[in-house]
LUMBA-987572 format. One record per residue (C-alpha): residue number from 1; residue in one letter; chain; x, y, z. Coordinates in nm, 4 decimals. Example, Ala and Ser with C-alpha at 12.3 -4.5 7.8 and 13.67 -1.06 7.14 Angstrom:
<tinus>
<tinu><num>1</num><residu>A</residu><chaine>A</chaine><xx>1.2300</xx><yy>-0.4500</yy><zz>0.7800</zz></tinu>
<tinu><num>2</num><residu>S</residu><chaine>A</chaine><xx>1.3670</xx><yy>-0.1060</yy><zz>0.7140</zz></tinu>
</tinus>
This chain:
<tinus>
<tinu><num>1</num><residu>K</residu><chaine>A</chaine><xx>6.0293</xx><yy>-3.9767</yy><zz>1.2182</zz></tinu>
<tinu><num>2</num><residu>N</residu><chaine>A</chaine><xx>6.0181</xx><yy>-3.7574</yy><zz>0.9024</zz></tinu>
<tinu><num>3</num><residu>D</residu><chaine>A</chaine><xx>5.6544</xx><yy>-3.6592</yy><zz>0.9471</zz></tinu>
<tinu><num>4</num><residu>P</residu><chaine>A</chaine><xx>5.6317</xx><yy>-3.3075</yy><zz>0.7945</zz></tinu>
<tinu><num>5</num><residu>R</residu><chaine>A</chaine><xx>5.3612</xx><yy>-3.2155</yy><zz>1.0483</zz></tinu>
<tinu><num>6</num><residu>L</residu><chaine>A</chaine><xx>5.6082</xx><yy>-3.2320</yy><zz>1.3390</zz></tinu>
<tinu><num>7</num><residu>E</residu><chaine>A</chaine><xx>5.7550</xx><yy>-2.8855</yy><zz>1.2728</zz></tinu>
<tinu><num>8</num><residu>A</residu><chaine>A</chaine><xx>5.4131</xx><yy>-2.7282</yy><zz>1.2447</zz></tinu>
<tinu><num>9</num><residu>Y</residu><chaine>A</chaine><xx>5.2989</xx><yy>-2.9021</yy><zz>1.5645</zz></tinu>
<tinu><num>10</num><residu>A</residu><chaine>A</chaine><xx>5.6076</xx><yy>-2.7910</yy><zz>1.7566</zz></tinu>
<tinu><num>11</num><residu>T</residu><chaine>A</chaine><xx>5.5803</xx><yy>-2.4330</yy><zz>1.6341</zz></tinu>
<tinu><num>12</num><residu>V</residu><chaine>A</chaine><xx>5.2130</xx><yy>-2.4108</yy><zz>1.7317</zz></tinu>
<tinu><num>13</num><residu>D</residu><chaine>A</chaine><xx>5.3122</xx><yy>-2.5248</yy><zz>2.0788</zz></tinu>
<tinu><num>14</num><residu>E</residu><chaine>A</chaine><xx>5.5860</xx><yy>-2.2585</yy><zz>2.0859</zz></tinu>
<tinu><num>15</num><residu>A</residu><chaine>A</chaine><xx>5.3348</xx><yy>-1.9881</yy><zz>1.9877</zz></tinu>
<tinu><num>16</num><residu>N</residu><chaine>A</chaine><xx>5.1002</xx><yy>-2.1102</yy><zz>2.2608</zz></tinu>
<tinu><num>17</num><residu>S</residu><chaine>A</chaine><xx>5.3830</xx><yy>-2.1006</yy><zz>2.5205</zz></tinu>
<tinu><num>18</num><residu>T</residu><chaine>A</chaine><xx>5.4717</xx><yy>-1.7489</yy><zz>2.4226</zz></tinu>
<tinu><num>19</num><residu>I</residu><chaine>A</chaine><xx>5.1127</xx><yy>-1.6448</yy><zz>2.4734</zz></tinu>
<tinu><num>20</num><residu>G</residu><chaine>A</chaine><xx>5.1435</xx><yy>-1.7989</yy><zz>2.8176</zz></tinu>
<tinu><num>21</num><residu>V</residu><chaine>A</chaine><xx>5.4343</xx><yy>-1.5567</yy><zz>2.8842</zz></tinu>
<tinu><num>22</num><residu>V</residu><chaine>A</chaine><xx>5.2123</xx><yy>-1.2670</yy><zz>2.7776</zz></tinu>
<tinu><num>23</num><residu>L</residu><chaine>A</chaine><xx>4.9407</xx><yy>-1.3907</yy><zz>3.0119</zz></tinu>
<tinu><num>24</num><residu>S</residu><chaine>A</chaine><xx>5.1913</xx><yy>-1.3974</yy><zz>3.3022</zz></tinu>
<tinu><num>25</num><residu>T</residu><chaine>A</chaine><xx>5.2316</xx><yy>-1.0149</yy><zz>3.2814</zz></tinu>
<tinu><num>26</num><residu>D</residu><chaine>A</chaine><xx>5.0057</xx><yy>-0.7781</yy><zz>3.4719</zz></tinu>
<tinu><num>27</num><residu>E</residu><chaine>A</chaine><xx>4.9672</xx><yy>-0.5464</yy><zz>3.1622</zz></tinu>
<tinu><num>28</num><residu>L</residu><chaine>A</chaine><xx>4.6512</xx><yy>-0.6972</yy><zz>3.0185</zz></tinu>
<tinu><num>29</num><residu>T</residu><chaine>A</chaine><xx>4.2868</xx><yy>-0.6007</yy><zz>3.0546</zz></tinu>
<tinu><num>30</num><residu>E</residu><chaine>A</chaine><xx>4.0557</xx><yy>-0.8815</yy><zz>3.1549</zz></tinu>
<tinu><num>31</num><residu>D</residu><chaine>A</chaine><xx>3.9033</xx><yy>-0.8710</yy><zz>2.8028</zz></tinu>
<tinu><num>32</num><residu>V</residu><chaine>A</chaine><xx>4.2378</xx><yy>-0.9231</yy><zz>2.6396</zz></tinu>
<tinu><num>33</num><residu>R</residu><chaine>A</chaine><xx>4.3306</xx><yy>-1.1935</yy><zz>2.8970</zz></tinu>
<tinu><num>34</num><residu>S</residu><chaine>A</chaine><xx>4.0090</xx><yy>-1.3877</yy><zz>2.8202</zz></tinu>
<tinu><num>35</num><residu>L</residu><chaine>A</chaine><xx>4.0710</xx><yy>-1.3578</yy><zz>2.4461</zz></tinu>
<tinu><num>36</num><residu>L</residu><chaine>A</chaine><xx>4.4196</xx><yy>-1.5013</yy><zz>2.4830</zz></tinu>
<tinu><num>37</num><residu>V</residu><chaine>A</chaine><xx>4.2933</xx><yy>-1.7928</yy><zz>2.6965</zz></tinu>
<tinu><num>38</num><residu>R</residu><chaine>A</chaine><xx>4.0451</xx><yy>-1.8753</yy><zz>2.4190</zz></tinu>
<tinu><num>39</num><residu>I</residu><chaine>A</chaine><xx>4.3240</xx><yy>-1.8617</yy><zz>2.1638</zz></tinu>
<tinu><num>40</num><residu>Q</residu><chaine>A</chaine><xx>4.5354</xx><yy>-2.0926</yy><zz>2.3861</zz></tinu>
<tinu><num>41</num><residu>N</residu><chaine>A</chaine><xx>4.2543</xx><yy>-2.3434</yy><zz>2.3868</zz></tinu>
<tinu><num>42</num><residu>D</residu><chaine>A</chaine><xx>4.2150</xx><yy>-2.3105</yy><zz>2.0129</zz></tinu>
<tinu><num>43</num><residu>L</residu><chaine>A</chaine><xx>4.5865</xx><yy>-2.3726</yy><zz>1.9672</zz></tinu>
<tinu><num>44</num><residu>F</residu><chaine>A</chaine><xx>4.5493</xx><yy>-2.7017</yy><zz>2.1588</zz></tinu>
<tinu><num>45</num><residu>D</residu><chaine>A</chaine><xx>4.2676</xx><yy>-2.7851</yy><zz>1.9178</zz></tinu>
<tinu><num>46</num><residu>L</residu><chaine>A</chaine><xx>4.4975</xx><yy>-2.6930</yy><zz>1.6293</zz></tinu>
<tinu><num>47</num><residu>G</residu><chaine>A</chaine><xx>4.7770</xx><yy>-2.9074</yy><zz>1.7642</zz></tinu>
<tinu><num>48</num><residu>A</residu><chaine>A</chaine><xx>4.5364</xx><yy>-3.2035</yy><zz>1.7951</zz></tinu>
<tinu><num>49</num><residu>D</residu><chaine>A</chaine><xx>4.4178</xx><yy>-3.1460</yy><zz>1.4401</zz></tinu>
<tinu><num>50</num><residu>I</residu><chaine>A</chaine><xx>4.7716</xx><yy>-3.1368</yy><zz>1.3121</zz></tinu>
<tinu><num>51</num><residu>A</residu><chaine>A</chaine><xx>4.8687</xx><yy>-3.4472</yy><zz>1.4995</zz></tinu>
<tinu><num>52</num><residu>T</residu><chaine>A</chaine><xx>4.5715</xx><yy>-3.6490</yy><zz>1.3680</zz></tinu>
<tinu><num>53</num><residu>P</residu><chaine>A</chaine><xx>4.6317</xx><yy>-3.7714</yy><zz>1.0109</zz></tinu>
<tinu><num>54</num><residu>G</residu><chaine>A</chaine><xx>4.3436</xx><yy>-3.8309</yy><zz>0.7837</zz></tinu>
<tinu><num>55</num><residu>S</residu><chaine>A</chaine><xx>4.1668</xx><yy>-3.7218</yy><zz>0.4693</zz></tinu>
<tinu><num>56</num><residu>S</residu><chaine>A</chaine><xx>3.8342</xx><yy>-3.6335</yy><zz>0.6292</zz></tinu>
<tinu><num>57</num><residu>F</residu><chaine>A</chaine><xx>3.8446</xx><yy>-3.3219</yy><zz>0.8454</zz></tinu>
<tinu><num>58</num><residu>E</residu><chaine>A</chaine><xx>3.5012</xx><yy>-3.3562</yy><zz>0.9983</zz></tinu>
<tinu><num>59</num><residu>P</residu><chaine>A</chaine><xx>3.5248</xx><yy>-3.3333</yy><zz>1.3760</zz></tinu>
<tinu><num>60</num><residu>S</residu><chaine>A</chaine><xx>3.4221</xx><yy>-3.6546</yy><zz>1.5655</zz></tinu>
<tinu><num>61</num><residu>P</residu><chaine>A</chaine><xx>3.4446</xx><yy>-3.7802</yy><zz>1.9212</zz></tinu>
<tinu><num>62</num><residu>M</residu><chaine>A</chaine><xx>3.7821</xx><yy>-3.9284</yy><zz>1.8375</zz></tinu>
<tinu><num>63</num><residu>E</residu><chaine>A</chaine><xx>3.9156</xx><yy>-3.6500</yy><zz>1.6120</zz></tinu>
<tinu><num>64</num><residu>L</residu><chaine>A</chaine><xx>3.9360</xx><yy>-3.2903</yy><zz>1.7183</zz></tinu>
<tinu><num>65</num><residu>R</residu><chaine>A</chaine><xx>3.9367</xx><yy>-3.0550</yy><zz>1.4233</zz></tinu>
<tinu><num>66</num><residu>I</residu><chaine>A</chaine><xx>3.9538</xx><yy>-2.6795</yy><zz>1.3638</zz></tinu>
<tinu><num>67</num><residu>V</residu><chaine>A</chaine><xx>3.6113</xx><yy>-2.5787</yy><zz>1.2360</zz></tinu>
<tinu><num>68</num><residu>P</residu><chaine>A</chaine><xx>3.4944</xx><yy>-2.2778</yy><zz>1.0346</zz></tinu>
<tinu><num>69</num><residu>A</residu><chaine>A</chaine><xx>3.3425</xx><yy>-2.1162</yy><zz>1.3493</zz></tinu>
<tinu><num>70</num><residu>Q</residu><chaine>A</chaine><xx>3.6869</xx><yy>-2.0845</yy><zz>1.5011</zz></tinu>
<tinu><num>71</num><residu>V</residu><chaine>A</chaine><xx>3.8160</xx><yy>-1.9027</yy><zz>1.1891</zz></tinu>
<tinu><num>72</num><residu>E</residu><chaine>A</chaine><xx>3.5072</xx><yy>-1.6828</yy><zz>1.1780</zz></tinu>
<tinu><num>73</num><residu>W</residu><chaine>A</chaine><xx>3.5559</xx><yy>-1.5894</yy><zz>1.5438</zz></tinu>
<tinu><num>74</num><residu>L</residu><chaine>A</chaine><xx>3.9136</xx><yy>-1.4719</yy><zz>1.4600</zz></tinu>
<tinu><num>75</num><residu>E</residu><chaine>A</chaine><xx>3.7788</xx><yy>-1.2609</yy><zz>1.1701</zz></tinu>
<tinu><num>76</num><residu>V</residu><chaine>A</chaine><xx>3.5165</xx><yy>-1.0932</yy><zz>1.3905</zz></tinu>
<tinu><num>77</num><residu>A</residu><chaine>A</chaine><xx>3.7718</xx><yy>-1.0390</yy><zz>1.6706</zz></tinu>
<tinu><num>78</num><residu>I</residu><chaine>A</chaine><xx>4.0208</xx><yy>-0.8744</yy><zz>1.4301</zz></tinu>
<tinu><num>79</num><residu>D</residu><chaine>A</chaine><xx>3.7510</xx><yy>-0.6342</yy><zz>1.3089</zz></tinu>
<tinu><num>80</num><residu>R</residu><chaine>A</chaine><xx>3.6364</xx><yy>-0.5495</yy><zz>1.6626</zz></tinu>
<tinu><num>81</num><residu>A</residu><chaine>A</chaine><xx>3.9865</xx><yy>-0.4830</yy><zz>1.7797</zz></tinu>
<tinu><num>82</num><residu>N</residu><chaine>A</chaine><xx>4.0746</xx><yy>-0.2721</yy><zz>1.4778</zz></tinu>
<tinu><num>83</num><residu>E</residu><chaine>A</chaine><xx>3.7629</xx><yy>-0.0562</yy><zz>1.5406</zz></tinu>
<tinu><num>84</num><residu>Q</residu><chaine>A</chaine><xx>3.9219</xx><yy>0.0722</yy><zz>1.8575</zz></tinu>
<tinu><num>85</num><residu>L</residu><chaine>A</chaine><xx>4.2591</xx><yy>0.1550</yy><zz>1.7024</zz></tinu>
<tinu><num>86</num><residu>P</residu><chaine>A</chaine><xx>4.3766</xx><yy>0.4461</yy><zz>1.4898</zz></tinu>
<tinu><num>87</num><residu>P</residu><chaine>A</chaine><xx>4.4546</xx><yy>0.3656</yy><zz>1.1274</zz></tinu>
<tinu><num>88</num><residu>L</residu><chaine>A</chaine><xx>4.8074</xx><yy>0.2540</yy><zz>1.0481</zz></tinu>
<tinu><num>89</num><residu>T</residu><chaine>A</chaine><xx>5.0232</xx><yy>0.5201</yy><zz>0.8965</zz></tinu>
<tinu><num>90</num><residu>S</residu><chaine>A</chaine><xx>5.3523</xx><yy>0.3386</yy><zz>0.9111</zz></tinu>
<tinu><num>91</num><residu>F</residu><chaine>A</chaine><xx>5.4953</xx><yy>-0.0099</yy><zz>0.9765</zz></tinu>
<tinu><num>92</num><residu>I</residu><chaine>A</chaine><xx>5.5179</xx><yy>-0.0914</yy><zz>1.3445</zz></tinu>
<tinu><num>93</num><residu>L</residu><chaine>A</chaine><xx>5.8354</xx><yy>-0.1916</yy><zz>1.5201</zz></tinu>
<tinu><num>94</num><residu>P</residu><chaine>A</chaine><xx>5.8030</xx><yy>-0.4982</yy><zz>1.7485</zz></tinu>
<tinu><num>95</num><residu>G</residu><chaine>A</chaine><xx>5.8154</xx><yy>-0.3872</yy><zz>2.1076</zz></tinu>
<tinu><num>96</num><residu>G</residu><chaine>A</chaine><xx>5.6374</xx><yy>-0.1508</yy><zz>2.3413</zz></tinu>
<tinu><num>97</num><residu>S</residu><chaine>A</chaine><xx>5.5399</xx><yy>-0.2987</yy><zz>2.6707</zz></tinu>
<tinu><num>98</num><residu>M</residu><chaine>A</chaine><xx>5.6737</xx><yy>-0.6311</yy><zz>2.7847</zz></tinu>
<tinu><num>99</num><residu>A</residu><chaine>A</chaine><xx>5.3414</xx><yy>-0.7972</yy><zz>2.7032</zz></tinu>
<tinu><num>100</num><residu>A</residu><chaine>A</chaine><xx>5.3296</xx><yy>-0.6508</yy><zz>2.3562</zz></tinu>
<tinu><num>101</num><residu>A</residu><chaine>A</chaine><xx>5.6910</xx><yy>-0.7486</yy><zz>2.2851</zz></tinu>
<tinu><num>102</num><residu>H</residu><chaine>A</chaine><xx>5.6163</xx><yy>-1.1084</yy><zz>2.3753</zz></tinu>
<tinu><num>103</num><residu>M</residu><chaine>A</chaine><xx>5.2925</xx><yy>-1.0848</yy><zz>2.1799</zz></tinu>
<tinu><num>104</num><residu>H</residu><chaine>A</chaine><xx>5.5025</xx><yy>-0.9844</yy><zz>1.8755</zz></tinu>
<tinu><num>105</num><residu>M</residu><chaine>A</chaine><xx>5.7092</xx><yy>-1.2917</yy><zz>1.9399</zz></tinu>
<tinu><num>106</num><residu>A</residu><chaine>A</chaine><xx>5.3899</xx><yy>-1.5097</yy><zz>1.9401</zz></tinu>
<tinu><num>107</num><residu>R</residu><chaine>A</chaine><xx>5.2844</xx><yy>-1.3393</yy><zz>1.6163</zz></tinu>
<tinu><num>108</num><residu>A</residu><chaine>A</chaine><xx>5.6164</xx><yy>-1.4170</yy><zz>1.4510</zz></tinu>
<tinu><num>109</num><residu>I</residu><chaine>A</chaine><xx>5.6120</xx><yy>-1.7748</yy><zz>1.5755</zz></tinu>
<tinu><num>110</num><residu>S</residu><chaine>A</chaine><xx>5.2521</xx><yy>-1.8217</yy><zz>1.4498</zz></tinu>
<tinu><num>111</num><residu>R</residu><chaine>A</chaine><xx>5.3711</xx><yy>-1.7066</yy><zz>1.1035</zz></tinu>
<tinu><num>112</num><residu>R</residu><chaine>A</chaine><xx>5.6459</xx><yy>-1.9689</yy><zz>1.1205</zz></tinu>
<tinu><num>113</num><residu>A</residu><chaine>A</chaine><xx>5.3784</xx><yy>-2.2263</yy><zz>1.2149</zz></tinu>
<tinu><num>114</num><residu>E</residu><chaine>A</chaine><xx>5.1758</xx><yy>-2.1261</yy><zz>0.9130</zz></tinu>
<tinu><num>115</num><residu>R</residu><chaine>A</chaine><xx>5.4806</xx><yy>-2.1750</yy><zz>0.6857</zz></tinu>
<tinu><num>116</num><residu>A</residu><chaine>A</chaine><xx>5.5416</xx><yy>-2.5176</yy><zz>0.8373</zz></tinu>
<tinu><num>117</num><residu>L</residu><chaine>A</chaine><xx>5.1835</xx><yy>-2.6179</yy><zz>0.7984</zz></tinu>
<tinu><num>118</num><residu>V</residu><chaine>A</chaine><xx>5.1753</xx><yy>-2.5020</yy><zz>0.4343</zz></tinu>
<tinu><num>119</num><residu>A</residu><chaine>A</chaine><xx>5.4953</xx><yy>-2.7006</yy><zz>0.3742</zz></tinu>
<tinu><num>120</num><residu>A</residu><chaine>A</chaine><xx>5.3428</xx><yy>-3.0053</yy><zz>0.5369</zz></tinu>
<tinu><num>121</num><residu>S</residu><chaine>A</chaine><xx>5.0347</xx><yy>-2.9735</yy><zz>0.3219</zz></tinu>
<tinu><num>122</num><residu>Q</residu><chaine>A</chaine><xx>5.2502</xx><yy>-3.0322</yy><zz>0.0148</zz></tinu>
<tinu><num>123</num><residu>S</residu><chaine>A</chaine><xx>5.2936</xx><yy>-3.3954</yy><zz>0.1215</zz></tinu>
<tinu><num>124</num><residu>V</residu><chaine>A</chaine><xx>5.0196</xx><yy>-3.4835</yy><zz>0.3704</zz></tinu>
<tinu><num>125</num><residu>S</residu><chaine>A</chaine><xx>4.6530</xx><yy>-3.3921</yy><zz>0.4029</zz></tinu>
<tinu><num>126</num><residu>I</residu><chaine>A</chaine><xx>4.6013</xx><yy>-3.0908</yy><zz>0.6272</zz></tinu>
<tinu><num>127</num><residu>N</residu><chaine>A</chaine><xx>4.2634</xx><yy>-2.9540</yy><zz>0.7387</zz></tinu>
<tinu><num>128</num><residu>P</residu><chaine>A</chaine><xx>4.2053</xx><yy>-2.6447</yy><zz>0.5253</zz></tinu>
<tinu><num>129</num><residu>H</residu><chaine>A</chaine><xx>4.0390</xx><yy>-2.4770</yy><zz>0.8230</zz></tinu>
<tinu><num>130</num><residu>A</residu><chaine>A</chaine><xx>4.3510</xx><yy>-2.5294</yy><zz>1.0242</zz></tinu>
<tinu><num>131</num><residu>L</residu><chaine>A</chaine><xx>4.5453</xx><yy>-2.3477</yy><zz>0.7528</zz></tinu>
<tinu><num>132</num><residu>E</residu><chaine>A</chaine><xx>4.2956</xx><yy>-2.0646</yy><zz>0.7585</zz></tinu>
<tinu><num>133</num><residu>Y</residu><chaine>A</chaine><xx>4.3029</xx><yy>-2.0429</yy><zz>1.1364</zz></tinu>
<tinu><num>134</num><residu>V</residu><chaine>A</chaine><xx>4.6821</xx><yy>-2.0134</yy><zz>1.1650</zz></tinu>
<tinu><num>135</num><residu>N</residu><chaine>A</chaine><xx>4.6789</xx><yy>-1.7579</yy><zz>0.8837</zz></tinu>
<tinu><num>136</num><residu>R</residu><chaine>A</chaine><xx>4.4227</xx><yy>-1.5371</yy><zz>1.0592</zz></tinu>
<tinu><num>137</num><residu>L</residu><chaine>A</chaine><xx>4.5842</xx><yy>-1.5927</yy><zz>1.3955</zz></tinu>
<tinu><num>138</num><residu>S</residu><chaine>A</chaine><xx>4.9064</xx><yy>-1.4037</yy><zz>1.3109</zz></tinu>
<tinu><num>139</num><residu>D</residu><chaine>A</chaine><xx>4.6957</xx><yy>-1.1080</yy><zz>1.1961</zz></tinu>
<tinu><num>140</num><residu>Y</residu><chaine>A</chaine><xx>4.4937</xx><yy>-1.1134</yy><zz>1.5190</zz></tinu>
<tinu><num>141</num><residu>L</residu><chaine>A</chaine><xx>4.8012</xx><yy>-1.1298</yy><zz>1.7344</zz></tinu>
<tinu><num>142</num><residu>F</residu><chaine>A</chaine><xx>4.9430</xx><yy>-0.8263</yy><zz>1.5457</zz></tinu>
<tinu><num>143</num><residu>V</residu><chaine>A</chaine><xx>4.6177</xx><yy>-0.6339</yy><zz>1.6223</zz></tinu>
<tinu><num>144</num><residu>L</residu><chaine>A</chaine><xx>4.6363</xx><yy>-0.7399</yy><zz>1.9919</zz></tinu>
<tinu><num>145</num><residu>C</residu><chaine>A</chaine><xx>4.9961</xx><yy>-0.6019</yy><zz>2.0022</zz></tinu>
<tinu><num>146</num><residu>R</residu><chaine>A</chaine><xx>4.8537</xx><yy>-0.2703</yy><zz>1.8989</zz></tinu>
<tinu><num>147</num><residu>V</residu><chaine>A</chaine><xx>4.5650</xx><yy>-0.2972</yy><zz>2.1535</zz></tinu>
<tinu><num>148</num><residu>I</residu><chaine>A</chaine><xx>4.8142</xx><yy>-0.3727</yy><zz>2.4336</zz></tinu>
<tinu><num>149</num><residu>N</residu><chaine>A</chaine><xx>5.0375</xx><yy>-0.0806</yy><zz>2.3402</zz></tinu>
<tinu><num>150</num><residu>A</residu><chaine>A</chaine><xx>4.7403</xx><yy>0.1551</yy><zz>2.2910</zz></tinu>
<tinu><num>151</num><residu>S</residu><chaine>A</chaine><xx>4.6749</xx><yy>0.1304</yy><zz>2.6602</zz></tinu>
<tinu><num>152</num><residu>R</residu><chaine>A</chaine><xx>5.0300</xx><yy>0.2528</yy><zz>2.7227</zz></tinu>
<tinu><num>153</num><residu>N</residu><chaine>A</chaine><xx>5.2308</xx><yy>0.4745</yy><zz>2.4840</zz></tinu>
<tinu><num>154</num><residu>G</residu><chaine>A</chaine><xx>5.0815</xx><yy>0.3558</yy><zz>2.1535</zz></tinu>
<tinu><num>155</num><residu>D</residu><chaine>A</chaine><xx>5.2479</xx><yy>0.2018</yy><zz>1.8519</zz></tinu>
<tinu><num>156</num><residu>I</residu><chaine>A</chaine><xx>5.6213</xx><yy>0.2225</yy><zz>1.7982</zz></tinu>
<tinu><num>157</num><residu>L</residu><chaine>A</chaine><xx>5.6455</xx><yy>0.3426</yy><zz>1.4423</zz></tinu>
<tinu><num>158</num><residu>W</residu><chaine>A</chaine><xx>5.9117</xx><yy>0.2569</yy><zz>1.1881</zz></tinu>
<tinu><num>159</num><residu>V</residu><chaine>A</chaine><xx>6.0966</xx><yy>0.5693</yy><zz>1.0702</zz></tinu>
<tinu><num>160</num><residu>P</residu><chaine>A</chaine><xx>6.2302</xx><yy>0.4818</yy><zz>0.7253</zz></tinu>
<tinu><num>161</num><residu>G</residu><chaine>A</chaine><xx>6.5987</xx><yy>0.5804</yy><zz>0.6853</zz></tinu>
<tinu><num>162</num><residu>A</residu><chaine>A</chaine><xx>6.6250</xx><yy>0.7128</yy><zz>1.0427</zz></tinu>
<tinu><num>163</num><residu>S</residu><chaine>A</chaine><xx>6.9797</xx><yy>0.5938</yy><zz>1.0879</zz></tinu>
<tinu><num>164</num><residu>R</residu><chaine>A</chaine><xx>7.1254</xx><yy>0.7047</yy><zz>0.7504</zz></tinu>
</tinus>
């Protein structure tokens, strides 16, 4: 009942569901759509990894684990997406199109999942690749927010002190 992994598991599910909302919009290119479906599948792998206790994190027929290749894929995907975007000159406000706004929600939820997973790792064994994956995921979702908004009106930039 007091398993510290439950909050992380539930939050990963919430992030995945929010990505499902993004996928329900008609604002995505087929490339972004296929990337998000891949992430949704990886999030199911992550949930299975979190839900399976153990001290060995080697995948097996009975234990699905996040593996280094999934983390590496995120790293490469972040770099590829950033190549098509202008450099950041300011912090970005969450919003833009409906898809990007929901993607910002998925990003924030994935950060909460990371915090919950790190907290759980203080008392139970957690796959280090799962921790790496969820850390890189929030960065990738942020970049995808920018990609989605780039096809519309671009980033919504923070204007420091604008309402003073």
